[in-house]
C-alpha positions as CSV (number, residue, x, y, z in Angstrom):
1,M,177.6,71.2,117.6
2,K,176.4,74.4,119.2
3,G,178.7,77.4,119.1
4,Y,179.2,80.3,121.4
5,G,179.4,82.7,118.4
6,Q,182.7,84.0,119.7
7,F,186.1,83.8,118.2
8,C,188.3,83.6,121.2
9,P,190.4,80.4,121.6
10,V,188.7,79.3,124.8
11,A,185.2,79.5,123.2
12,K,186.4,77.6,120.1
13,A,188.1,74.9,122.2
14,A,185.0,74.6,124.5
15,E,182.8,74.1,121.4
16,I,184.8,71.0,120.6
17,A,185.9,69.5,124.0
18,A,183.3,70.8,126.5
19,E,180.1,69.7,124.7
20,R,177.9,67.5,127.0
21,W,179.4,64.0,127.4
22,T,182.4,64.8,125.2
23,P,184.9,65.0,128.1
24,L,183.8,61.5,129.2
25,V,184.2,60.1,125.6
26,L,187.7,61.7,125.6
27,R,188.4,60.1,128.9
28,E,187.5,56.6,127.5
29,L,189.6,57.2,124.4
30,L,192.6,58.3,126.4
31,A,192.2,55.2,128.6
32,G,192.5,53.0,125.5
33,S,189.0,52.3,124.3
34,V,188.8,52.1,120.6
35,H,185.6,50.2,119.8
36,F,182.1,51.6,120.0
37,G,181.0,48.9,122.5
38,D,183.9,49.7,124.8
39,L,183.1,53.4,124.7
40,R,179.4,52.5,125.4
41,R,180.5,50.5,128.5
42,G,182.6,53.5,129.7
43,V,179.7,55.9,129.4
44,P,176.7,53.6,130.0
45,L,174.1,56.4,130.5
46,M,174.9,58.0,127.2
47,S,172.6,56.9,124.4
48,P,174.2,55.1,121.4
49,S,172.9,57.7,119.0
50,L,174.5,60.5,121.0
51,L,177.8,58.7,121.3
52,S,177.8,58.2,117.5
53,R,177.1,61.9,117.0
54,R,179.9,62.9,119.4
55,L,182.4,60.7,117.7
56,K,181.4,62.2,114.3
57,D,181.7,65.7,115.7
58,L,185.2,64.8,117.1
59,E,186.2,63.3,113.8
60,Q,185.1,66.5,111.9
61,A,187.0,68.6,114.4
62,G,190.2,66.5,113.8
63,V,190.4,65.1,117.3
64,V,189.4,61.5,116.4
65,E,190.2,59.3,113.4
66,R,187.9,56.4,112.5
67,R,189.8,53.4,111.0
68,D,188.9,49.9,110.1
69,G,190.5,47.5,112.6
70,D,192.2,44.2,111.8
71,D,189.0,42.4,112.4
72,G,187.1,44.7,110.1
73,R,185.3,46.5,112.9
74,P,185.6,50.3,113.1
75,E,188.0,51.7,115.6
76,Y,188.3,55.2,117.0
77,H,191.7,56.7,117.6
78,L,192.8,60.0,118.9
79,T,194.8,62.2,116.5
80,E,197.7,64.3,117.7
81,A,195.2,67.1,118.5
82,G,193.2,64.6,120.6
83,H,196.2,63.4,122.5
84,E,197.0,67.0,123.4
85,L,193.7,67.1,125.3
86,R,195.0,64.6,127.9
87,P,196.2,67.3,130.4
88,L,192.8,69.0,130.1
89,V,190.9,65.8,130.9
90,E,193.4,64.8,133.7
91,H,193.2,68.3,135.3
92,L,189.4,68.2,135.1
93,G,189.4,64.9,136.9
94,Q,191.9,66.2,139.5
95,W,189.7,69.3,140.0
96,G,186.6,67.1,140.4
97,Q,188.4,64.9,142.9
98,R,189.4,67.9,145.0
99,W,186.4,70.3,144.7
100,A,183.4,68.3,143.5
101,R,184.1,65.4,145.8
102,K,181.6,66.5,148.5
103,R,178.9,66.3,145.9
104,I,180.0,62.7,145.1
105,E,179.9,61.6,148.7
């Protein structure tokens, strides 16, 4: 994970939650995806190796916890810190709906 080399809380939070593709991975986790394949379907243009890297980075940051599911497959669950990112992801989506919409159309 690249850093800004600054110690302000915004820089430190951005190093974790604003890395390329990470907000979309967080969106999928917040929407209930827990398996790697489900996450892949939610961000289809993201390479599997990059998704794996982002999940490991989020795990190291204490945002995601990897567990073995009942079927033995690995599952990814947000920690308390991860769930606290919900308003950030929701507000980012609302901002995009309001201000970036013209670019989408």
